[in-house]
C-alpha positions, 0 to 999 in steps of 0.5 A: 500500500503506497499510503503516501501517494494516497495521502498526496492525491487526496490532499490535491483533491481537497484543494480542487474541491475548495476551488469548486466551492468558489462557484456557490460563493459567487452565487451568494454574492450575486444574490446578496445573501447574508454574511453568515452564508458567505462566511460559511462557504469561505470557512469551508474553503479555508478548511479544505485549503488548510488540510489539502495544503498540509497533505500535499506539502510532503511529496511521496517518493513513489508516485506509482498507483496500483489497483488497491490504491486506485480503489481506495483513493476513489472511495475516500475521495467521494466520502471526503468530498461529500463530508466537506461539501456538507459543512456549509449547510451545517455552518449556516443552520440550513441543515443543522444535522451533520449526518443529514447534510452528509446524506444530502451531499452524498446524494448530490455527488453520486447524482442520486437526488434523494433528499432529507428536505421536505421543503427546499425553500429552507435552502439559500440560492447559493447552497441550492446551487451547490448541491445541484453543482455536485450533480454536474461534477459527480455525473461524469465522475469526481476523479475524471474531472480531477484527472482532466485538470491535474498534471499526469504525463505517465498515465499513472492514474489509470487505476483511479479512473478505471475504478470510478468509470461505471460499467463492466469494461473500461476503455480509453477513447485515446491513448493518453488518460488525461486526454481521455478525461478531457475529451469526455468532460468537454463533450459532457459540459457542451451537452450540459450547456446546450441542455441549459440553453434550451430549457431557458429558451423554452421559458424556464427562469435562468437560475432554474435552467442551471439547476435543472440542467445540472440535475439532468446532465448528471442524471441526479434530480435535485430541483428548485421546487418541491413539486419538481418539473410539475411546477412549470406546467409546461409540456415543452419543458417536460419533453425537453427534460425527457429527451435530455435525460435520455441523451445523458443516459448514453455511453459518452464514448459513443458521442466521441465516435459520433464526432469522429463521424464513425456512425457505424460504431455509434448506431451499431453499438449493441448496448445502445440498441438495447437501451433504446429498445427497453425505452420504446417497449416500456413507454408503449406498455405504460402508455397503454396501461395508463391511457384511461387515467388522462383526458388525452392520449398525448398527455398519457404518452408525455407522462409515460415518456417522462417517467420512463426517461427519468427512472431508467436514467436514474434522474428522478425528476417527478411530474405526477403522483405515481401511486395512482398509476396501475401496479403494472406500470409501477412494476415496469418502473421498478424494473427500469430502476434496477437496469439503469442507463448505459455503461460510461454514462452519468446514469446509475443502476446495474447498467444496460450492458450488464443486463444484456450480458446476464441475458446472454449468459442465461440464454447460453445456459439454456442452450447448453442444457438442451445441447450438452455438446454444443460450444456456446460463445457470448458476443457483444458488438460482434466481438467475443466476450472473454470468460473473465468479464462474464464471471465478473458480471455474475459476481457483481450481480451476486454482490449487488443482490446481497447488498440490496437485501442487506440495506433492506434489513437495516432499514426495516428497523426504522419502518414497517412498510416493505414498499417504503423500505425496499424502495428506499434501498433500491433508490439509494443503491441505484442512485435513483432519488425519490422512493417510488410509490411514496410521497415521503422524503428520507427524513423518516429514517434514523441517523444510523440508517441515513449513514448506511444509505449515504454509503449505499449511494456512494457504493452504488455510484462507484459500483460496490468494490471501492467502498467494500474494500475500505472495510477489509483489513488487508486493503490497508496492509503494506503489501 
């Protein structure tokens, strides 16, 4: 374990977070907020700079990062950023409890969108902006952002990026890691800017456009008002959000191929086709199922598309009360909650790629039972998928299921409603946000459960292993 390199990199990352907190500070000045808010943000910046400066002053002798260090840096970075990012809420008293504030910022950086606030009006414009800004940074990845701006000429941070980017397979779009991170973030920020501009042109106030734009781009779901997108009462805005969130649920590597005019690589991607197919079938089934609840077929289609888009991409914006929908539609949304978006996107969930691989493995197992002497191979994008990746997906799925039920067991100590408990566990671990089928916020749970849910959100965003390894003693050993 290269502990000195872990300490050095984490210190650099705290300094980067201090720089990011200048954004809500500017918003506080623009809105002429009380000095207590401004000093709370400045105080947090000072703490981050102090700790980051001390930790980065002593440079490590060995700069090499192995897999173990990479996983540990990723997990600790996300926890530390959520913790220190929560301090302004506590200092201002807008969220007095540190545990509640940590939950809120864990939800922000992991783009979950779950909240302990029953009324968002308690937040000042700057801190509301900060928690949504966390969506924007966490969407593509805290470490991907850091690697895009940090000096790294020898690709030594490969294990860090590999540990953070979601999906069963990590691939660089270009040979240099830093260039890969920069390309991904340029595409991401350009799409965010366009999304925000379109929302503003559609009639949404500029401040709201930034909040919803950041929430949509990061597929997080924090909004300005308690009634989310329904507050704007606009079909145009509703449809823009639906399409926007679906676009951010696509693997960003494919957008790079599109810019290079590699249309065959884009449209021929098997995961993309599966993603679109799942969306089309889900929207059609829900539309047929709920059409009788609406005064027009168009409105039923609009709401079907919106909810499917916001659940499969794990964005979590709301526009209607889902408890009045038939159980059939609610079950479809629950399934989509687990599937999630594409690998390499800002969406959470298990990922379409893993669902696709699991489906093909199941098909091959059935064929092997029928034809024992037949040799079956699994192909993705016309390329054979090696057994190591297949076994990795199966292991991930097994751990995934066990953790979900473990979270449910812990939450059951607080609440006797299975729908609430299961929905909360699935929502947090899959980075969805709202609990389906209930109108409750997460403040109904005890402080201990909120801590468990906070770690569940981080584990879900980092796809389990980095957070799990923190609790294994061997991870911290010298060798």
